[in-house]
SETINU-17717 format. One record per residue (C-alpha): residue number from 0; residue in three letters; x, y, z. Coordinates in Angstrom, 3 decimals. Example, Ala and Ser with C-alpha at 12.3 -4.5 7.8 and 13.67 -1.06 7.14 Angstrom:
<sites>
{site 0,'ALA',{12.300,-4.500,7.800}}
{site 1,'SER',{13.670,-1.060,7.140}}
</sites>
This chain:
<sites>
{site 0,'GLN',{116.608,177.380,60.857}}
{site 1,'VAL',{118.339,180.296,62.719}}
{site 2,'GLN',{120.830,182.272,60.061}}
{site 3,'VAL',{124.208,182.539,61.990}}
{site 4,'VAL',{126.820,185.977,61.133}}
{site 5,'GLU',{129.781,185.591,62.755}}
{site 6,'SER',{132.139,188.261,62.628}}
{site 7,'GLY',{135.677,190.243,64.632}}
{site 8,'GLY',{138.050,188.238,63.702}}
{site 9,'GLY',{141.366,189.523,63.008}}
{site 10,'LEU',{144.839,189.505,63.654}}
{site 11,'VAL',{146.443,190.644,67.176}}
{site 12,'GLN',{149.399,190.435,68.570}}
{site 13,'PRO',{150.073,187.838,71.755}}
{site 14,'GLY',{148.557,188.928,75.255}}
{site 15,'GLY',{146.309,191.138,73.219}}
{site 16,'SER',{142.661,190.762,72.824}}
{site 17,'LEU',{139.383,190.952,70.109}}
{site 18,'ARG',{136.160,190.072,71.166}}
{site 19,'LEU',{134.309,188.284,68.380}}
{site 20,'SER',{130.192,188.873,67.897}}
{site 21,'CYS',{127.135,186.336,67.109}}
{site 22,'ALA',{124.402,187.915,65.665}}
{site 23,'ALA',{121.177,185.477,64.788}}
{site 24,'SER',{118.227,185.799,63.617}}
{site 25,'GLY',{114.616,184.618,64.890}}
{site 26,'SER',{112.225,184.839,67.333}}
{site 27,'PHE',{113.165,182.086,69.527}}
{site 28,'PHE',{117.027,183.392,70.327}}
{site 29,'SER',{117.120,184.040,73.851}}
{site 30,'ILE',{115.891,180.482,74.138}}
{site 31,'TYR',{118.528,178.882,72.542}}
{site 32,'VAL',{121.897,177.659,74.146}}
{site 33,'VAL',{124.305,179.235,72.666}}
{site 34,'ASP',{128.005,177.383,71.986}}
{site 35,'TRP',{131.155,179.275,70.433}}
{site 36,'TYR',{133.927,175.893,69.405}}
{site 37,'ARG',{137.620,176.685,67.697}}
{site 38,'GLN',{139.392,174.273,64.873}}
{site 39,'ALA',{142.355,175.144,64.110}}
{site 40,'PRO',{144.668,174.152,60.783}}
{site 41,'GLY',{145.200,170.215,61.550}}
{site 42,'LYS',{142.791,170.741,64.954}}
{site 43,'GLN',{139.605,168.453,65.545}}
{site 44,'ARG',{136.845,171.265,66.140}}
{site 45,'GLU',{136.672,172.226,69.804}}
{site 46,'LEU',{134.558,173.701,72.519}}
{site 47,'VAL',{134.908,177.134,73.822}}
{site 48,'ALA',{132.850,178.232,75.478}}
{site 49,'THR',{128.960,178.210,76.265}}
{site 50,'ILE',{125.961,180.087,77.577}}
{site 51,'THR',{122.526,179.409,78.032}}
{site 52,'SER',{119.340,180.818,77.761}}
{site 53,'VAL',{119.345,182.176,81.887}}
{site 54,'GLY',{123.093,183.583,81.150}}
{site 55,'SER',{124.862,180.663,82.878}}
{site 56,'THR',{128.225,179.860,80.466}}
{site 57,'ASN',{130.677,176.997,81.117}}
{site 58,'TYR',{134.165,177.004,79.268}}
{site 59,'ALA',{137.509,174.517,78.431}}
{site 60,'ASP',{140.185,174.727,80.083}}
{site 61,'PHE',{142.562,176.261,77.956}}
{site 62,'VAL',{140.386,179.161,77.863}}
{site 63,'LYS',{138.931,179.957,82.126}}
{site 64,'GLY',{140.027,182.926,83.085}}
{site 65,'ARG',{141.154,184.770,79.353}}
{site 66,'PHE',{137.551,185.018,77.436}}
{site 67,'THR',{134.422,186.016,78.975}}
{site 68,'ILE',{131.247,184.591,76.735}}
{site 69,'SER',{128.144,186.585,77.034}}
{site 70,'ARG',{124.916,187.791,75.024}}
{site 71,'ASP',{122.630,190.602,74.423}}
{site 72,'ASN',{119.088,189.423,73.430}}
{site 73,'ALA',{117.443,192.651,72.571}}
{site 74,'LYS',{119.713,192.975,70.067}}
{site 75,'LYS',{119.579,188.188,68.927}}
{site 76,'THR',{123.406,188.447,69.785}}
{site 77,'VAL',{126.505,186.370,71.513}}
{site 78,'TYR',{130.253,188.028,71.869}}
{site 79,'LEU',{133.216,186.495,72.869}}
{site 80,'GLN',{135.689,188.198,74.969}}
{site 81,'MET',{139.254,187.140,74.544}}
{site 82,'ASN',{141.481,188.211,76.725}}
{site 83,'SER',{145.449,187.614,77.243}}
{site 84,'LEU',{145.502,185.783,73.810}}
{site 85,'LYS',{148.470,183.852,73.181}}
{site 86,'PRO',{149.808,181.720,69.301}}
{site 87,'ASP',{147.665,178.476,70.278}}
{site 88,'ASP',{144.814,180.612,70.527}}
{site 89,'THR',{144.928,180.846,66.418}}
{site 90,'ALA',{141.579,179.542,64.436}}
{site 91,'VAL',{138.790,179.762,63.138}}
{site 92,'TYR',{135.918,180.323,65.657}}
{site 93,'TYR',{132.478,179.454,64.363}}
{site 94,'CYS',{129.508,180.203,66.725}}
{site 95,'ASN',{126.605,177.306,67.175}}
{site 96,'VAL',{122.932,178.673,68.303}}
{site 97,'ARG',{121.332,175.083,69.073}}
{site 98,'SER',{117.772,176.215,67.599}}
{site 99,'ASN',{117.343,172.070,66.285}}
{site 100,'PRO',{119.550,168.782,67.810}}
{site 101,'LEU',{122.435,169.793,64.684}}
{site 102,'GLY',{122.871,173.252,65.463}}
{site 103,'SER',{122.289,176.922,63.380}}
{site 104,'TRP',{126.521,177.497,62.645}}
{site 105,'GLY',{128.070,180.562,60.730}}
{site 106,'GLN',{130.736,181.162,58.883}}
{site 107,'GLY',{133.576,181.526,60.772}}
{site 108,'THR',{136.281,184.028,61.778}}
{site 109,'GLN',{139.307,183.739,61.513}}
{site 110,'VAL',{141.589,184.474,64.601}}
{site 111,'THR',{145.532,185.108,64.100}}
{site 112,'VAL',{147.896,185.321,67.200}}
{site 113,'SER',{150.783,186.505,65.729}}
{site 114,'SER',{154.288,188.524,66.782}}
</sites>
């Protein structure tokens, strides 16, 4: 099982930016699809963005044009660059490395967008 650690969350004003990192262990990181999910209080966990082994990306409509997912296989890290942040983006953000059918999940990192 892959070990996953998210980082980069914090408090930011509306319109601001954050870059989240998802660092993973193991020898096969480069072949795995990786997702970013988020979960706000009282809401279900929702898919934010996905990146494939060859770098193809998909985004939820609510972040399209604002967020960018990327990966650096040499560093075994996936990033989520978040721009033009809104209060509705406030959530715990989780990284899922698809190393098995249930995924490999980190502990999450809190993002709070507030004035």
